[in-house]
N, C-alpha and C positions, 0 to 999 in steps of 0.2 A: 671322246669315247663313246661308242655305242654300247648301251647295257639294257637288258630286259628287267634288271632288278631296281634299277634307279633311274627314274625319268626326271632329270632336272629340269627340262624346259617345262615339262606338265607341272611340277611342283611351283614353278615360278609363275605360270599363268594361273593356277589355282590360288596362289596367295594373292594376286592382284585382283582376281575375281571376288575373293572374299573382301577384300578392301573395298571394292565397289559396291558390293551388296551392303556392308555397314553403312557406308555413306548414303545409299539410297534409303535405307532404313530410317537414319537420322534425318534426311531431307524430307521424307514422307510424314515422319511425326511432327516435324516443324509445321508442315503445310495444313494436316489434319488439326492440330491443336492451336496454331496460330501463335505459337511461342517458340524462340530459338533457345531460351533458357526456362525448361520446365521443371527442373530439379537442380539440387546443388551438385550433381554429377556433372551437369552441362556446364556450369561456370559458378563455382562456389561463392565467389565474391558477388557476382551481380545478384544470384540468387538470394544472398543474405540481405543485400541492400534493398531488392525488391520486397522481400518478405517484411522488413521493418517498415518500409514506406506504405505497403498495403494495409498494415496495422494502423499507422497514423491516418491513412486516409479513411478507414472504417470508423475510428474514433471521431473523425471529423464530421463524418456523416451522422453520428448520434448528436454531435454539437448542433449541426445545422437543424436537425429535427426539433430538439429544445428550442432553438431560436425560433423556428417556425410557430411552435406553440406559444412562445412568448409574445410573438409578434400578433397573433390572433387575440391573445388576452388583452394586450395593449390596445389593439383597435377597438375591441369591443368596449374595454374601459373609456377610451376616448370619446367614443360615441356616445355612451351613456352619461359622461359628465357634461358633454355639450348639450344633450337634451335636458338634462337636470338645470344647467344654467339657464337655458331659455324658459324652462318652467318656472324658476326662481325669478326671472327678470318679470314673467307675467304676475308672479305673486306680489312684487314691488309694485306693479303698475296699480294692482288693486288696493294695496294698503295706502299708496298715495292717494288713490281716489276716495279712499274712506275717510281722509282727512277732510274731505269738502262736506260740510255740515247737511247740505240738501241731498247727499247720495243715501241711497237705501243700504245701510251696512249689513243687514240681515241677509239680502241677496249677494252682496259681495262675500259675505262671510261663506256662504253655499258655493260660490265660485272657488274660494280659496280652499274650501275642504275637498273639493274635486282635484284642484292642482296638488294638494298634499298628497292626496291617495295616489296620483299618477306618478310623484316623485318617488314615493316609497316602492311602488311596483317596478319603476326602472331601476332602482337601486339593486333591487332583489334579483331582477332578470339579467344583469350583467355578469353572467357566469359563463365560464369556458372551461371543459374538462374538470368541473367540480370546484373551480377557484373564482373568487370574485374579489378583485382589488378594491372595491368600493365599500366592501364590509370587514376587509382584513385589517389587521393593525400592525404598527411598527414598519418592517420593509420587508420586501420580498427579492430574491435573487434568481437570476436566469443563467443557465450555464451559457458561456460565450465564446469558449477557446480552450485551447491547451498551452502550456508554456513550459519552460525548464527553470528550475531553481539554480542556484549558485553551485549545487553539487551535482546538477546534470539530472535531476529526478523530475519526473513529469508532475505538474500541478494543475489544477483546475482554475480557470478564470471564470467570473461572474459579473453580471451587469446588476447593480443595487438599484432598487426602484423605492424610494420612500413612499409610504402609503398614508402618512398622516401630515397634517399641518397644524402646528401649535397645539399638538396633543390629540387632534380628531381627526378620523378618517371620513370619507364621503358620507357614509352612513350615518355617523354621529352628528356632522354638519347639517345634514337633511333634517335630522329628529329635532336639531334646535328650533326649526321652523314648522315642520310638518308633524311633529309628535310622532306617534307610531301609524299615522295614515289612517285613523278611524276619524270619524266626524266629532269635533270637539277637543281632539288632543292636540290641535296644532294652534299657532298663535291666533289670537282674538282681535278683532277690530271694533268692538262693541262700544268702547269709549275712546275718547281723545287720547288719554294715557296709554291704552292698549295700542292704538295706532302708531304713537310715537316709539314705544317699546318694540313693536313689531318692524317697523320700519329699520330701526338700529339693529334689530337681530338679523333681518334679511340682508342688509348691507354687509354685515361681518360675514355671513354664510357665503355671499356672492364673492367675497374676497378670498375665503378659504377654498371654495371651489374652484376660482380661476387659478389659484397657486398650485392645487393638487392637479389640476387639468394640464397647467404648463409643465409639471414634473412629469406626467404620463406621456405627455407630447414629445418631451424631449427623450425619455426611454424608449418610446416607439421609433424615433429617428434613428437613435444609437443601435437599436436592435436590427433595423433595416440595413444600416450600414455594415454592421458585423455579419449579417447573413450574406451579403453581396462579396465580403471579403473571405469568408470561409468557403463559398461556392467558387470563388476565384482560386483559392489556395489548393482545394480538392482537385479542381480540373489541373492545376499545375502539377501536382503530385501524380496524378494518373498519367500525365503525360510523360513524366519522368520515369514512371515504371515502365511504360510503353517503350520509351528508349533504350531501357536497358534488356528487357526480356522478349518483346515483341519480334516476331519473324517478319522479313521483308519478303513478301509473297511473290512479289516480281522476281526477286533474287532467286528465291528457293525454285520457282517453277522453271526458270531458265537452267538452274542447276541439275534438276531432276532430268531433264531433256539430255543434257551433256552426259549424265551418269548412265542413262539408258543406252546411249550410242557406246560409251566405253564398255558397258556390260556385255553389249553384243559382241563387240571386237574382242574382249577377253574370252567369250565362248568359243569364238572362232579359234583364237589363239590356242586355247586348251585343246580343241579337237586336232589342230595341225599337231601340237605336241604330242598327242596320244596316238597318232598315226606313225610317228617316228620309229618305234619298236617293230610295227608290223613291217617295215622295210627290210628288216632283218632277215625276215623270211625268204626274200629273193635270193639271198646268198646260198640258201640249203636246196633250192629247187634245180633240178638237173635239166 
């Protein structure tokens, strides 16, 4: 039936054109943002999962930064302990030399005082971001990850680093040999008895230093391993988020070309449908 009031063909063509325009708008948004799920309206389930995973990835980034600071502090501490152990070995050499009766003990004491001062400076200089494991006491902790307890609540995981051996930290161990670093405050080798006492103290100090040095080294290795794991885990989470919400630009670019063609055809269909009522005028021409 021909009617000038209701153009059914034009209505259908217009509905198709509107649908194509909506699809084009969605595809253009995906191309411009790079996301196929940009909000909960696009896909509520995927959006919710991706949002949770982004939060976890962000938290792991903070953990990675904490581990990076811990790794730097561990490296500085390890370097300082190694230097102090080397200095302590030199102290031991001079104490042994002082046991020889023909040795000039006064000159050896001068050398020892210099070594004592150097050990004190090295201990004080092993600082990173205001922290110094060589002068700290007890133990320290480094944020190393996140986990879930039995109820599903998130809890923080830490790496614990002991800072004392037999009740003493590095600074205290150094002080038993070097004193406060000023001339005359450290161990003396003026007499045979003092040489014997000094040798015993130095050997005990080297034992304590190597014990703490081993602990610092083990902590450094564990921190490096945990850093690698955190980086790998963060990358895996980011890939998972991408699989859920990232748009396939190859697919979207192909789709928009097809939609452009459909849009042109829909416009032509609408034009044809709109010319239908005009044909009625032919019936009224004489």
